[in-house]
C-alpha positions as CSV (number, residue, x, y, z in Angstrom):
1,M,24.4,2.5,-67.4
2,S,25.6,0.9,-64.3
3,A,27.6,4.0,-63.5
4,F,24.4,6.1,-63.3
5,P,23.2,7.1,-59.8
6,G,20.4,4.7,-58.8
7,A,21.8,1.9,-61.0
8,E,22.0,-0.4,-58.1
9,I,18.2,-0.4,-57.9
10,V,17.4,-0.2,-61.6
11,D,19.8,-2.9,-62.7
12,V,18.5,-5.3,-60.2
13,G,14.9,-4.4,-61.1
14,R,15.6,-4.9,-64.8
15,A,17.1,-8.3,-64.1
16,D,14.2,-9.3,-61.9
17,L,11.7,-8.2,-64.6
18,A,13.6,-10.2,-67.2
19,V,12.8,-13.4,-65.2
20,G,9.3,-12.3,-64.4
21,S,10.0,-11.6,-60.7
22,L,8.0,-8.8,-59.2
23,T,10.4,-7.6,-56.5
24,L,10.7,-4.3,-54.8
25,E,13.3,-3.2,-57.3
26,A,11.2,-4.4,-60.3
27,L,8.3,-2.3,-59.0
28,V,10.6,0.7,-58.9
29,V,11.5,0.2,-62.5
30,L,7.8,-0.2,-63.4
31,V,7.1,3.2,-61.8
32,A,9.1,4.9,-64.6
33,L,8.7,2.3,-67.3
34,G,7.6,4.8,-70.0
35,R,10.2,7.3,-69.1
36,L,13.0,4.7,-69.1
37,E,11.8,3.3,-72.4
38,S,11.7,6.8,-73.9
39,A,15.3,7.2,-72.8
40,R,16.1,4.0,-74.7
41,V,16.7,1.9,-71.6
42,A,15.8,-1.7,-72.4
43,I,13.2,-3.1,-70.0
44,P,12.9,-6.8,-70.7
45,T,9.5,-7.6,-69.3
46,T,6.0,-8.7,-70.1
47,V,5.0,-8.1,-66.4
48,R,2.7,-5.1,-66.1
49,V,1.1,-3.6,-62.9
50,D,-1.9,-1.3,-63.1
51,D,-0.7,0.9,-60.3
52,P,3.1,0.4,-59.8
53,E,3.4,3.4,-57.4
54,G,0.6,2.0,-55.2
55,A,2.0,-1.5,-55.4
56,L,5.5,-0.2,-54.4
57,Y,4.1,1.7,-51.5
58,R,2.0,-1.2,-50.3
59,R,5.1,-3.5,-50.5
60,L,7.1,-1.0,-48.4
61,N,4.2,-0.8,-45.9
62,E,4.2,-4.6,-45.5
63,T,7.8,-4.6,-44.3
64,D,7.8,-1.5,-42.0
65,L,4.9,0.9,-41.8
66,A,6.8,3.5,-39.8
67,T,9.5,4.0,-42.5
68,A,7.5,3.2,-45.7
69,H,6.9,6.8,-46.8
70,G,10.5,7.9,-46.4
71,R,11.8,4.8,-48.2
72,Y,9.3,5.3,-50.9
73,L,10.4,8.9,-51.5
74,S,14.1,7.8,-51.4
75,L,13.5,5.2,-54.0
76,L,11.7,7.6,-56.3
77,R,14.6,10.1,-55.9
78,Q,17.1,7.5,-56.9
79,L,14.9,6.4,-59.8
80,D,14.6,10.0,-60.9
81,S,18.4,10.5,-60.8
82,Y,18.9,7.4,-63.0
83,A,16.2,8.4,-65.4
84,R,17.6,12.0,-65.8
85,C,21.1,10.5,-66.6
86,A,19.6,8.0,-69.1
87,E,17.6,10.8,-70.7
88,A,20.7,13.0,-71.0
89,A,22.8,10.1,-72.4
90,A,20.1,9.4,-75.0
91,S,19.9,13.0,-75.9
92,R,23.7,13.2,-76.3
93,A,23.7,10.0,-78.4
94,T,21.1,11.5,-80.7
95,R,23.0,14.8,-81.0
96,L,26.2,12.9,-81.8
97,G,24.4,10.7,-84.4
98,S,25.1,7.5,-82.5
99,A,21.5,6.7,-81.6
100,G,21.9,2.9,-81.8
101,S,20.6,0.2,-79.6
102,P,19.5,0.9,-76.0
103,G,22.6,-0.8,-74.7
104,A,24.7,1.8,-76.5
105,I,23.8,4.5,-74.0
106,S,26.6,5.0,-71.5
107,P,27.9,7.7,-69.2
108,P,30.1,10.3,-70.8
109,S,33.8,10.2,-70.3
110,G,33.6,7.2,-67.8
111,R,32.0,9.5,-65.2
112,A,28.8,8.8,-63.4
113,C,26.7,11.5,-65.0
114,E,27.0,15.0,-66.3
115,C,23.3,15.6,-66.6
116,G,23.2,17.8,-63.5
117,P,20.2,19.1,-61.7
118,R,17.1,20.2,-63.6
């Protein structure tokens, strides 16, 4: 799944969550936790945040108030791109009868993603 758009954020966030670190990238992953788990993306964490969207925005605000909103929207767009590709890959795997473990989901034909716009 590292070839999916937005993987540079999601992969770091998943790794951070695996060690219990609540980084900016980890908060991004938590924003779409249910959606990613539904797409069979393994999220190795016991860390939960009541309001991940709010926590993410507050974290961005702490570093630079002037650009927080734009960066927040950019992160959510990248997360959405990743989630759409993961959902498409999970759907493809199910249709092909290869619905195995979450790690089995990968981009088709070695390309970044064929899921296209919704």
